[in-house]
PyMOL Python script that loads the backbone (N, CA, C, O; Angstrom):
from pymol import cmd

cmd.read_pdbstr("""\
ATOM      1  N   TYR A   1      89.027  51.268 -33.632  1.00  0.00           N
ATOM      2  CA  TYR A   1      88.183  51.590 -34.768  1.00  0.00           C
ATOM      3  C   TYR A   1      87.642  52.989 -34.605  1.00  0.00           C
ATOM      4  O   TYR A   1      87.270  53.401 -33.506  1.00  0.00           O
ATOM      5  N   ARG A   2      87.602  53.701 -35.678  1.00  0.00           N
ATOM      6  CA  ARG A   2      87.023  55.035 -35.628  1.00  0.00           C
ATOM      7  C   ARG A   2      85.563  54.929 -36.038  1.00  0.00           C
ATOM      8  O   ARG A   2      85.240  54.617 -37.184  1.00  0.00           O
ATOM      9  N   ILE A   3      84.695  55.195 -35.081  1.00  0.00           N
ATOM     10  CA  ILE A   3      83.261  55.140 -35.326  1.00  0.00           C
ATOM     11  C   ILE A   3      82.647  56.397 -34.737  1.00  0.00           C
ATOM     12  O   ILE A   3      82.863  56.713 -33.567  1.00  0.00           O
ATOM     13  N   ALA A   4      81.879  57.115 -35.551  1.00  0.00           N
ATOM     14  CA  ALA A   4      81.173  58.305 -35.087  1.00  0.00           C
ATOM     15  C   ALA A   4      79.680  58.027 -35.132  1.00  0.00           C
ATOM     16  O   ALA A   4      79.163  57.524 -36.129  1.00  0.00           O
ATOM     17  N   VAL A   5      78.994  58.356 -34.048  1.00  0.00           N
ATOM     18  CA  VAL A   5      77.539  58.184 -33.961  1.00  0.00           C
ATOM     19  C   VAL A   5      76.947  59.568 -33.688  1.00  0.00           C
ATOM     20  O   VAL A   5      77.286  60.200 -32.688  1.00  0.00           O
ATOM     21  N   TYR A   6      76.066  60.039 -34.568  1.00  0.00           N
ATOM     22  CA  TYR A   6      75.498  61.385 -34.438  1.00  0.00           C
ATOM     23  C   TYR A   6      74.195  61.479 -35.210  1.00  0.00           C
ATOM     24  O   TYR A   6      73.951  60.588 -36.024  1.00  0.00           O
ATOM     25  N   PRO A   7      73.342  62.463 -35.036  1.00  0.00           N
ATOM     26  CA  PRO A   7      73.336  63.391 -33.907  1.00  0.00           C
ATOM     27  C   PRO A   7      72.793  62.702 -32.667  1.00  0.00           C
ATOM     28  O   PRO A   7      72.085  61.700 -32.769  1.00  0.00           O
ATOM     29  N   ASN A   8      73.109  63.217 -31.535  1.00  0.00           N
ATOM     30  CA  ASN A   8      72.649  62.625 -30.285  1.00  0.00           C
ATOM     31  C   ASN A   8      72.582  63.734 -29.238  1.00  0.00           C
ATOM     32  O   ASN A   8      73.620  64.261 -28.838  1.00  0.00           O
ATOM     33  N   PRO A   9      71.380  64.098 -28.788  1.00  0.00           N
ATOM     34  CA  PRO A   9      70.083  63.461 -29.015  1.00  0.00           C
ATOM     35  C   PRO A   9      69.558  63.700 -30.430  1.00  0.00           C
ATOM     36  O   PRO A   9      70.033  64.575 -31.154  1.00  0.00           O
ATOM     37  N   THR A  10      68.563  62.894 -30.799  1.00  0.00           N
ATOM     38  CA  THR A  10      67.983  62.964 -32.135  1.00  0.00           C
ATOM     39  C   THR A  10      66.488  62.683 -32.067  1.00  0.00           C
ATOM     40  O   THR A  10      65.968  62.261 -31.034  1.00  0.00           O
ATOM     41  N   SER A  11      65.810  62.924 -33.179  1.00  0.00           N
ATOM     42  CA  SER A  11      64.389  62.573 -33.250  1.00  0.00           C
ATOM     43  C   SER A  11      64.042  61.853 -34.548  1.00  0.00           C
ATOM     44  O   SER A  11      62.974  61.250 -34.649  1.00  0.00           O
ATOM     45  N   ASN A  12      64.926  61.907 -35.542  1.00  0.00           N
ATOM     46  CA  ASN A  12      64.615  61.302 -36.839  1.00  0.00           C
ATOM     47  C   ASN A  12      65.520  60.142 -37.240  1.00  0.00           C
ATOM     48  O   ASN A  12      65.038  59.111 -37.709  1.00  0.00           O
ATOM     49  N   PHE A  13      66.817  60.304 -37.060  1.00  0.00           N
ATOM     50  CA  PHE A  13      67.748  59.283 -37.522  1.00  0.00           C
ATOM     51  C   PHE A  13      69.052  59.354 -36.747  1.00  0.00           C
ATOM     52  O   PHE A  13      69.393  60.378 -36.155  1.00  0.00           O
ATOM     53  N   ILE A  14      69.773  58.237 -36.766  1.00  0.00           N
ATOM     54  CA  ILE A  14      71.124  58.143 -36.208  1.00  0.00           C
ATOM     55  C   ILE A  14      72.055  57.837 -37.375  1.00  0.00           C
ATOM     56  O   ILE A  14      71.778  56.946 -38.178  1.00  0.00           O
ATOM     57  N   ASN A  15      73.145  58.567 -37.468  1.00  0.00           N
ATOM     58  CA  ASN A  15      74.171  58.279 -38.462  1.00  0.00           C
ATOM     59  C   ASN A  15      75.327  57.563 -37.795  1.00  0.00           C
ATOM     60  O   ASN A  15      75.725  57.900 -36.680  1.00  0.00           O
ATOM     61  N   ILE A  16      75.864  56.570 -38.492  1.00  0.00           N
ATOM     62  CA  ILE A  16      77.073  55.885 -38.030  1.00  0.00           C
ATOM     63  C   ILE A  16      78.096  55.989 -39.150  1.00  0.00           C
ATOM     64  O   ILE A  16      77.864  55.499 -40.256  1.00  0.00           O
ATOM     65  N   ASP A  17      79.216  56.619 -38.869  1.00  0.00           N
ATOM     66  CA  ASP A  17      80.320  56.721 -39.824  1.00  0.00           C
ATOM     67  C   ASP A  17      81.467  55.861 -39.321  1.00  0.00           C
ATOM     68  O   ASP A  17      81.807  55.890 -38.138  1.00  0.00           O
ATOM     69  N   THR A  18      82.061  55.095 -40.231  1.00  0.00           N
ATOM     70  CA  THR A  18      83.139  54.197 -39.832  1.00  0.00           C
ATOM     71  C   THR A  18      84.096  53.961 -40.995  1.00  0.00           C
ATOM     72  O   THR A  18      83.740  54.131 -42.161  1.00  0.00           O
ATOM     73  N   LYS A  19      85.302  53.569 -40.653  1.00  0.00           N
ATOM     74  CA  LYS A  19      86.281  53.132 -41.652  1.00  0.00           C
ATOM     75  C   LYS A  19      86.771  51.747 -41.286  1.00  0.00           C
ATOM     76  O   LYS A  19      87.920  51.396 -41.551  1.00  0.00           O
ATOM     77  N   ALA A  20      85.897  50.960 -40.675  1.00  0.00           N
ATOM     78  CA  ALA A  20      86.266  49.615 -40.227  1.00  0.00           C
ATOM     79  C   ALA A  20      86.523  48.712 -41.426  1.00  0.00           C
ATOM     80  O   ALA A  20      85.936  48.890 -42.494  1.00  0.00           O
ATOM     81  N   ASN A  21      87.416  47.734 -41.231  1.00  0.00           N
ATOM     82  CA  ASN A  21      87.742  46.793 -42.297  1.00  0.00           C
ATOM     83  C   ASN A  21      87.044  45.450 -42.081  1.00  0.00           C
ATOM     84  O   ASN A  21      87.463  44.430 -42.627  1.00  0.00           O
ATOM     85  N   SER A  22      85.975  45.462 -41.278  1.00  0.00           N
ATOM     86  CA  SER A  22      85.165  44.273 -41.027  1.00  0.00           C
ATOM     87  C   SER A  22      83.706  44.696 -40.958  1.00  0.00           C
ATOM     88  O   SER A  22      83.398  45.870 -40.748  1.00  0.00           O
ATOM     89  N   ASN A  23      82.806  43.726 -41.137  1.00  0.00           N
ATOM     90  CA  ASN A  23      81.389  44.016 -40.946  1.00  0.00           C
ATOM     91  C   ASN A  23      81.134  44.413 -39.499  1.00  0.00           C
ATOM     92  O   ASN A  23      81.814  43.942 -38.588  1.00  0.00           O
ATOM     93  N   ILE A  24      80.157  45.276 -39.296  1.00  0.00           N
ATOM     94  CA  ILE A  24      79.754  45.698 -37.959  1.00  0.00           C
ATOM     95  C   ILE A  24      78.279  45.339 -37.790  1.00  0.00           C
ATOM     96  O   ILE A  24      77.434  45.775 -38.572  1.00  0.00           O
ATOM     97  N   ASP A  25      77.980  44.552 -36.775  1.00  0.00           N
ATOM     98  CA  ASP A  25      76.589  44.265 -36.435  1.00  0.00           C
ATOM     99  C   ASP A  25      76.122  45.354 -35.482  1.00  0.00           C
ATOM    100  O   ASP A  25      76.850  45.756 -34.574  1.00  0.00           O
ATOM    101  N   TYR A  26      74.897  45.829 -35.698  1.00  0.00           N
ATOM    102  CA  TYR A  26      74.362  46.796 -34.734  1.00  0.00           C
ATOM    103  C   TYR A  26      72.997  46.343 -34.222  1.00  0.00           C
ATOM    104  O   TYR A  26      72.209  45.723 -34.937  1.00  0.00           O
ATOM    105  N   LYS A  27      72.754  46.673 -32.972  1.00  0.00           N
ATOM    106  CA  LYS A  27      71.465  46.422 -32.331  1.00  0.00           C
ATOM    107  C   LYS A  27      71.131  47.632 -31.493  1.00  0.00           C
ATOM    108  O   LYS A  27      72.002  48.205 -30.837  1.00  0.00           O
ATOM    109  N   ILE A  28      69.867  48.024 -31.513  1.00  0.00           N
ATOM    110  CA  ILE A  28      69.408  49.100 -30.644  1.00  0.00           C
ATOM    111  C   ILE A  28      68.404  48.498 -29.674  1.00  0.00           C
ATOM    112  O   ILE A  28      67.437  47.849 -30.070  1.00  0.00           O
ATOM    113  N   TYR A  29      68.662  48.734 -28.382  1.00  0.00           N
ATOM    114  CA  TYR A  29      67.826  48.208 -27.305  1.00  0.00           C
ATOM    115  C   TYR A  29      67.078  49.363 -26.643  1.00  0.00           C
ATOM    116  O   TYR A  29      67.608  50.466 -26.508  1.00  0.00           O
ATOM    117  N   ASP A  30      65.830  49.093 -26.229  1.00  0.00           N
ATOM    118  CA  ASP A  30      65.117  50.092 -25.446  1.00  0.00           C
ATOM    119  C   ASP A  30      65.543  49.977 -23.982  1.00  0.00           C
ATOM    120  O   ASP A  30      66.391  49.154 -23.637  1.00  0.00           O
ATOM    121  N   ILE A  31      64.955  50.797 -23.138  1.00  0.00           N
ATOM    122  CA  ILE A  31      65.352  50.864 -21.728  1.00  0.00           C
ATOM    123  C   ILE A  31      65.094  49.556 -20.979  1.00  0.00           C
ATOM    124  O   ILE A  31      65.724  49.296 -19.954  1.00  0.00           O
ATOM    125  N   THR A  32      64.162  48.723 -21.489  1.00  0.00           N
ATOM    126  CA  THR A  32      63.859  47.447 -20.837  1.00  0.00           C
ATOM    127  C   THR A  32      64.779  46.322 -21.314  1.00  0.00           C
ATOM    128  O   THR A  32      64.718  45.206 -20.798  1.00  0.00           O
ATOM    129  N   GLY A  33      65.641  46.621 -22.312  1.00  0.00           N
ATOM    130  CA  GLY A  33      66.537  45.600 -22.850  1.00  0.00           C
ATOM    131  C   GLY A  33      65.994  44.896 -24.076  1.00  0.00           C
ATOM    132  O   GLY A  33      66.638  43.988 -24.602  1.00  0.00           O
ATOM    133  N   LYS A  34      64.810  45.298 -24.546  1.00  0.00           N
ATOM    134  CA  LYS A  34      64.221  44.698 -25.745  1.00  0.00           C
ATOM    135  C   LYS A  34      64.893  45.277 -26.993  1.00  0.00           C
ATOM    136  O   LYS A  34      65.091  46.487 -27.105  1.00  0.00           O
ATOM    137  N   ILE A  35      65.240  44.379 -27.930  1.00  0.00           N
ATOM    138  CA  ILE A  35      65.835  44.832 -29.191  1.00  0.00           C
ATOM    139  C   ILE A  35      64.751  45.477 -30.045  1.00  0.00           C
ATOM    140  O   ILE A  35      63.712  44.867 -30.298  1.00  0.00           O
ATOM    141  N   VAL A  36      64.989  46.712 -30.491  1.00  0.00           N
ATOM    142  CA  VAL A  36      64.007  47.405 -31.325  1.00  0.00           C
ATOM    143  C   VAL A  36      64.411  47.443 -32.796  1.00  0.00           C
ATOM    144  O   VAL A  36      63.552  47.627 -33.658  1.00  0.00           O
ATOM    145  N   THR A  37      65.688  47.273 -33.103  1.00  0.00           N
ATOM    146  CA  THR A  37      66.131  47.168 -34.492  1.00  0.00           C
ATOM    147  C   THR A  37      67.539  46.571 -34.533  1.00  0.00           C
ATOM    148  O   THR A  37      68.320  46.716 -33.593  1.00  0.00           O
ATOM    149  N   THR A  38      67.842  45.898 -35.643  1.00  0.00           N
ATOM    150  CA  THR A  38      69.170  45.308 -35.848  1.00  0.00           C
ATOM    151  C   THR A  38      69.585  45.497 -37.297  1.00  0.00           C
ATOM    152  O   THR A  38      68.758  45.800 -38.157  1.00  0.00           O
ATOM    153  N   GLY A  39      70.862  45.317 -37.554  1.00  0.00           N
ATOM    154  CA  GLY A  39      71.339  45.391 -38.925  1.00  0.00           C
ATOM    155  C   GLY A  39      72.836  45.167 -39.000  1.00  0.00           C
ATOM    156  O   GLY A  39      73.500  44.894 -38.001  1.00  0.00           O
ATOM    157  N   ILE A  40      73.344  45.290 -40.214  1.00  0.00           N
ATOM    158  CA  ILE A  40      74.780  45.093 -40.469  1.00  0.00           C
ATOM    159  C   ILE A  40      75.289  46.259 -41.302  1.00  0.00           C
ATOM    160  O   ILE A  40      74.657  46.678 -42.271  1.00  0.00           O
ATOM    161  N   ILE A  41      76.440  46.769 -40.902  1.00  0.00           N
ATOM    162  CA  ILE A  41      77.165  47.735 -41.727  1.00  0.00           C
ATOM    163  C   ILE A  41      78.271  46.928 -42.399  1.00  0.00           C
ATOM    164  O   ILE A  41      79.164  46.414 -41.726  1.00  0.00           O
ATOM    165  N   LYS A  42      78.214  46.819 -43.705  1.00  0.00           N
ATOM    166  CA  LYS A  42      79.141  45.950 -44.435  1.00  0.00           C
ATOM    167  C   LYS A  42      80.483  46.631 -44.671  1.00  0.00           C
ATOM    168  O   LYS A  42      80.583  47.858 -44.680  1.00  0.00           O
ATOM    169  N   VAL A  43      81.509  45.810 -44.862  1.00  0.00           N
ATOM    170  CA  VAL A  43      82.849  46.306 -45.168  1.00  0.00           C
ATOM    171  C   VAL A  43      82.753  47.258 -46.364  1.00  0.00           C
ATOM    172  O   VAL A  43      82.095  46.947 -47.356  1.00  0.00           O
ATOM    173  N   GLY A  44      83.402  48.403 -46.269  1.00  0.00           N
ATOM    174  CA  GLY A  44      83.378  49.372 -47.356  1.00  0.00           C
ATOM    175  C   GLY A  44      82.232  50.365 -47.263  1.00  0.00           C
ATOM    176  O   GLY A  44      82.244  51.390 -47.944  1.00  0.00           O
ATOM    177  N   GLU A  45      81.242  50.074 -46.429  1.00  0.00           N
ATOM    178  CA  GLU A  45      80.123  50.998 -46.225  1.00  0.00           C
ATOM    179  C   GLU A  45      80.547  51.969 -45.128  1.00  0.00           C
ATOM    180  O   GLU A  45      80.567  51.605 -43.953  1.00  0.00           O
ATOM    181  N   THR A  46      80.884  53.193 -45.501  1.00  0.00           N
ATOM    182  CA  THR A  46      81.451  54.140 -44.548  1.00  0.00           C
ATOM    183  C   THR A  46      80.397  54.960 -43.821  1.00  0.00           C
ATOM    184  O   THR A  46      80.705  55.642 -42.844  1.00  0.00           O
ATOM    185  N   HIS A  47      79.147  54.898 -44.293  1.00  0.00           N
ATOM    186  CA  HIS A  47      78.073  55.677 -43.675  1.00  0.00           C
ATOM    187  C   HIS A  47      76.799  54.851 -43.639  1.00  0.00           C
ATOM    188  O   HIS A  47      76.421  54.232 -44.633  1.00  0.00           O
ATOM    189  N   LYS A  48      76.139  54.845 -42.482  1.00  0.00           N
ATOM    190  CA  LYS A  48      74.856  54.155 -42.325  1.00  0.00           C
ATOM    191  C   LYS A  48      73.920  55.100 -41.602  1.00  0.00           C
ATOM    192  O   LYS A  48      74.286  55.677 -40.578  1.00  0.00           O
ATOM    193  N   SER A  49      72.714  55.263 -42.126  1.00  0.00           N
ATOM    194  CA  SER A  49      71.701  56.080 -41.474  1.00  0.00           C
ATOM    195  C   SER A  49      70.573  55.163 -41.022  1.00  0.00           C
ATOM    196  O   SER A  49      70.028  54.405 -41.824  1.00  0.00           O
ATOM    197  N   ILE A  50      70.223  55.230 -39.744  1.00  0.00           N
ATOM    198  CA  ILE A  50      69.187  54.374 -39.169  1.00  0.00           C
ATOM    199  C   ILE A  50      68.021  55.258 -38.736  1.00  0.00           C
ATOM    200  O   ILE A  50      68.191  56.172 -37.929  1.00  0.00           O
ATOM    201  N   SER A  51      66.845  54.982 -39.273  1.00  0.00           N
ATOM    202  CA  SER A  51      65.661  55.750 -38.923  1.00  0.00           C
ATOM    203  C   SER A  51      65.194  55.385 -37.516  1.00  0.00           C
ATOM    204  O   SER A  51      65.056  54.207 -37.189  1.00  0.00           O
ATOM    205  N   VAL A  52      64.955  56.391 -36.694  1.00  0.00           N
ATOM    206  CA  VAL A  52      64.452  56.175 -35.337  1.00  0.00           C
ATOM    207  C   VAL A  52      63.181  56.993 -35.089  1.00  0.00           C
ATOM    208  O   VAL A  52      62.742  57.118 -33.945  1.00  0.00           O
ATOM    209  N   ASN A  53      62.592  57.546 -36.141  1.00  0.00           N
ATOM    210  CA  ASN A  53      61.449  58.441 -35.961  1.00  0.00           C
ATOM    211  C   ASN A  53      60.182  57.731 -35.480  1.00  0.00           C
ATOM    212  O   ASN A  53      59.236  58.398 -35.059  1.00  0.00           O
ATOM    213  N   LYS A  54      60.140  56.405 -35.531  1.00  0.00           N
ATOM    214  CA  LYS A  54      58.990  55.665 -35.013  1.00  0.00           C
ATOM    215  C   LYS A  54      59.229  55.138 -33.597  1.00  0.00           C
ATOM    216  O   LYS A  54      58.348  54.510 -33.010  1.00  0.00           O
ATOM    217  N   PHE A  55      60.413  55.390 -33.054  1.00  0.00           N
ATOM    218  CA  PHE A  55      60.720  54.958 -31.692  1.00  0.00           C
ATOM    219  C   PHE A  55      60.018  55.880 -30.698  1.00  0.00           C
ATOM    220  O   PHE A  55      59.797  57.057 -30.981  1.00  0.00           O
ATOM    221  N   ASN A  56      59.670  55.336 -29.535  1.00  0.00           N
ATOM    222  CA  ASN A  56      59.153  56.168 -28.449  1.00  0.00           C
ATOM    223  C   ASN A  56      60.269  57.057 -27.926  1.00  0.00           C
ATOM    224  O   ASN A  56      61.447  56.720 -28.049  1.00  0.00           O
ATOM    225  N   LEU A  57      59.903  58.183 -27.348  1.00  0.00           N
ATOM    226  CA  LEU A  57      60.893  59.067 -26.746  1.00  0.00           C
ATOM    227  C   LEU A  57      61.569  58.350 -25.586  1.00  0.00           C
ATOM    228  O   LEU A  57      60.934  57.569 -24.877  1.00  0.00           O
ATOM    229  N   GLY A  58      62.843  58.612 -25.397  1.00  0.00           N
ATOM    230  CA  GLY A  58      63.538  58.003 -24.274  1.00  0.00           C
ATOM    231  C   GLY A  58      64.983  57.683 -24.577  1.00  0.00           C
ATOM    232  O   GLY A  58      65.559  58.171 -25.549  1.00  0.00           O
ATOM    233  N   ILE A  59      65.562  56.847 -23.720  1.00  0.00           N
ATOM    234  CA  ILE A  59      66.968  56.473 -23.799  1.00  0.00           C
ATOM    235  C   ILE A  59      67.076  55.062 -24.368  1.00  0.00           C
ATOM    236  O   ILE A  59      66.351  54.157 -23.956  1.00  0.00           O
ATOM    237  N   TYR A  60      67.983  54.888 -25.312  1.00  0.00           N
ATOM    238  CA  TYR A  60      68.223  53.604 -25.966  1.00  0.00           C
ATOM    239  C   TYR A  60      69.705  53.285 -25.888  1.00  0.00           C
ATOM    240  O   TYR A  60      70.528  54.171 -25.658  1.00  0.00           O
ATOM    241  N   ASN A  61      70.040  52.026 -26.081  1.00  0.00           N
ATOM    242  CA  ASN A  61      71.437  51.603 -26.119  1.00  0.00           C
ATOM    243  C   ASN A  61      71.743  51.074 -27.511  1.00  0.00           C
ATOM    244  O   ASN A  61      71.092  50.143 -27.985  1.00  0.00           O
ATOM    245  N   LEU A  62      72.734  51.668 -28.162  1.00  0.00           N
ATOM    246  CA  LEU A  62      73.218  51.197 -29.456  1.00  0.00           C
ATOM    247  C   LEU A  62      74.428  50.316 -29.184  1.00  0.00           C
ATOM    248  O   LEU A  62      75.415  50.770 -28.605  1.00  0.00           O
ATOM    249  N   LYS A  63      74.352  49.056 -29.602  1.00  0.00           N
ATOM    250  CA  LYS A  63      75.467  48.135 -29.418  1.00  0.00           C
ATOM    251  C   LYS A  63      76.048  47.803 -30.785  1.00  0.00           C
ATOM    252  O   LYS A  63      75.357  47.264 -31.650  1.00  0.00           O
ATOM    253  N   LEU A  64      77.318  48.127 -30.971  1.00  0.00           N
ATOM    254  CA  LEU A  64      78.047  47.815 -32.208  1.00  0.00           C
ATOM    255  C   LEU A  64      79.016  46.689 -31.907  1.00  0.00           C
ATOM    256  O   LEU A  64      79.777  46.767 -30.943  1.00  0.00           O
ATOM    257  N   THR A  65      78.998  45.642 -32.722  1.00  0.00           N
ATOM    258  CA  THR A  65      79.903  44.514 -32.522  1.00  0.00           C
ATOM    259  C   THR A  65      80.761  44.345 -33.767  1.00  0.00           C
ATOM    260  O   THR A  65      80.253  44.205 -34.880  1.00  0.00           O
ATOM    261  N   ILE A  66      82.078  44.362 -33.553  1.00  0.00           N
ATOM    262  CA  ILE A  66      83.030  44.206 -34.652  1.00  0.00           C
ATOM    263  C   ILE A  66      84.161  43.295 -34.168  1.00  0.00           C
ATOM    264  O   ILE A  66      84.772  43.550 -33.131  1.00  0.00           O
ATOM    265  N   ASN A  67      84.429  42.246 -34.920  1.00  0.00           N
ATOM    266  CA  ASN A  67      85.490  41.293 -34.561  1.00  0.00           C
ATOM    267  C   ASN A  67      85.381  40.819 -33.111  1.00  0.00           C
ATOM    268  O   ASN A  67      86.376  40.778 -32.387  1.00  0.00           O
ATOM    269  N   ASN A  68      84.163  40.460 -32.694  1.00  0.00           N
ATOM    270  CA  ASN A  68      83.882  39.951 -31.352  1.00  0.00           C
ATOM    271  C   ASN A  68      84.128  40.964 -30.233  1.00  0.00           C
ATOM    272  O   ASN A  68      84.213  40.581 -29.066  1.00  0.00           O
ATOM    273  N   LYS A  69      84.242  42.245 -30.570  1.00  0.00           N
ATOM    274  CA  LYS A  69      84.357  43.300 -29.572  1.00  0.00           C
ATOM    275  C   LYS A  69      83.124  44.187 -29.689  1.00  0.00           C
ATOM    276  O   LYS A  69      82.661  44.489 -30.789  1.00  0.00           O
ATOM    277  N   SER A  70      82.602  44.599 -28.538  1.00  0.00           N
ATOM    278  CA  SER A  70      81.380  45.413 -28.529  1.00  0.00           C
ATOM    279  C   SER A  70      81.658  46.822 -28.050  1.00  0.00           C
ATOM    280  O   SER A  70      82.490  47.058 -27.175  1.00  0.00           O
ATOM    281  N   ILE A  71      80.937  47.746 -28.652  1.00  0.00           N
ATOM    282  CA  ILE A  71      80.966  49.150 -28.255  1.00  0.00           C
ATOM    283  C   ILE A  71      79.512  49.519 -27.964  1.00  0.00           C
ATOM    284  O   ILE A  71      78.623  49.257 -28.774  1.00  0.00           O
ATOM    285  N   ASN A  72      79.276  50.130 -26.801  1.00  0.00           N
ATOM    286  CA  ASN A  72      77.927  50.565 -26.453  1.00  0.00           C
ATOM    287  C   ASN A  72      77.869  52.079 -26.434  1.00  0.00           C
ATOM    288  O   ASN A  72      78.777  52.751 -25.945  1.00  0.00           O
ATOM    289  N   GLN A  73      76.780  52.600 -26.978  1.00  0.00           N
ATOM    290  CA  GLN A  73      76.576  54.056 -27.036  1.00  0.00           C
ATOM    291  C   GLN A  73      75.146  54.353 -26.624  1.00  0.00           C
ATOM    292  O   GLN A  73      74.202  53.770 -27.158  1.00  0.00           O
ATOM    293  N   LYS A  74      74.991  55.257 -25.676  1.00  0.00           N
ATOM    294  CA  LYS A  74      73.651  55.671 -25.254  1.00  0.00           C
ATOM    295  C   LYS A  74      73.102  56.628 -26.306  1.00  0.00           C
ATOM    296  O   LYS A  74      73.798  57.545 -26.742  1.00  0.00           O
ATOM    297  N   ILE A  75      71.860  56.414 -26.708  1.00  0.00           N
ATOM    298  CA  ILE A  75      71.183  57.251 -27.685  1.00  0.00           C
ATOM    299  C   ILE A  75      69.949  57.849 -27.018  1.00  0.00           C
ATOM    300  O   ILE A  75      69.207  57.136 -26.343  1.00  0.00           O
ATOM    301  N   ILE A  76      69.725  59.129 -27.194  1.00  0.00           N
ATOM    302  CA  ILE A  76      68.546  59.777 -26.643  1.00  0.00           C
ATOM    303  C   ILE A  76      67.626  60.174 -27.797  1.00  0.00           C
ATOM    304  O   ILE A  76      68.025  60.914 -28.697  1.00  0.00           O
ATOM    305  N   ILE A  77      66.386  59.670 -27.756  1.00  0.00           N
ATOM    306  CA  ILE A  77      65.381  60.016 -28.751  1.00  0.00           C
ATOM    307  C   ILE A  77      64.484  61.071 -28.110  1.00  0.00           C
ATOM    308  O   ILE A  77      63.865  60.826 -27.074  1.00  0.00           O
ATOM    309  N   LYS A  78      64.419  62.242 -28.734  1.00  0.00           N
ATOM    310  CA  LYS A  78      63.639  63.334 -28.140  1.00  0.00           C
ATOM    311  C   LYS A  78      62.461  63.719 -29.008  1.00  0.00           C
ATOM    312  O   LYS A  78      61.702  64.621 -28.654  1.00  0.00           O
TER     313      LYS A  78
END
""", "prot")
cmd.dss("prot")
cmd.show_as("cartoon", "prot")
cmd.util.cbc("prot")
cmd.orient("prot")
């Protein structure tokens, strides 16, 4: 799957661009493993913007799940 996550590091928002032919579940975890936000990118939705401006500064893990496969991406909030 072609998935782009940008900008990184960021302070306001994370963009996810995809051309997946299935729904994508996303979860963002803080450094302690606590989920701070979740959502779904629906089939046909090629761009999703997630606001992170209320998150504390630090390192987060973005987990994308599509067709029972997971992709993890480190996100830095500055």
